[in-house]
Structures are given as structure tokens and as C-alpha cells.
Steps between C-alpha positions, in 0.01 A plus 500: 500500500646831391438808712568832338571820686352819366605851582249774567620859514306794637625854456400726788510868572356677799361848452429712805376857503358684800147355489558201275690174516509216247721207414482424130605144429494372141579170334546530126407225255191452290182668622243225563192504273271581792725781623791559731522259793488676837666345804471637853828545685415467868696438816450175685338675795293740290139412577324743270590439137220713355633737235437853623544687171354499148660190347370567148652848497824355639519238221417761236774733626757219495406403144513865391843552658643192329337601170654850520846351561452256211416788267786722617765226500375279216413214733238229488465410867173339608376482856426142601448543871500765768528470876304736720536589865140514624550785746692730265344841446611622156420843369407554136798471267735325745460150356529631143826680584649200683397258222660731243824507701501120534438445128767757409748315724421163342516639147831681572644178640403301190649736243 
């Protein structure tokens, strides 16, 4: 019986401003047909794993940020999966900015 080991890489960037805090965590690959997979990143002793922010807006911002970087740097990155921290409190634009920075980093690295 052959067991194969696979590697899974997330790229993360925290973005904190006065009233907002978000960890953007992206795994690139092929976007699933039914949309980006969302995984909750919770601590072992964290009882409440309810997401306390607008998840759809968060996903949209991440996709927009990656798309902007793809256009600017001639990339073709696709978002396969994102991790979310349920008790983050992002402000509008934070996830887009962080996703852009992550995608730019990955595209720069692969040139």
C-alpha cells in the first residue's frame, strides 16, 4: 500500500488598523466549481466559532484583491481555499488590500 504525502500551503497576512483586524489566509490552486472553500481557523479552547463578520463580503474582497494583482502583474492565480478567524473584525477594504499583497508576493516569487 502506497501512502503519498501532499503539501498544502497557505499564504497569510494580518492587517490591523485602529478599529479593524483581519487575518487573510489564502491557498492558491483551482477555484472549485461551487466556489472558494472556506475553513474556520479556531483555537482548541475557542468555544464560539460563529463568524462575526460578513463572510460573503470578505470572500469578494479577497477575490478582488487577487484579481487586481493578477491584472497588474500578469498573473493567473486562482483562490482555492481561504481560512477565516471567526472573531476577526475586518473593516471594508482590509481583506482586499491584504489579498492583493499576498498575491503580489506569490507572483513576484514565481517570476
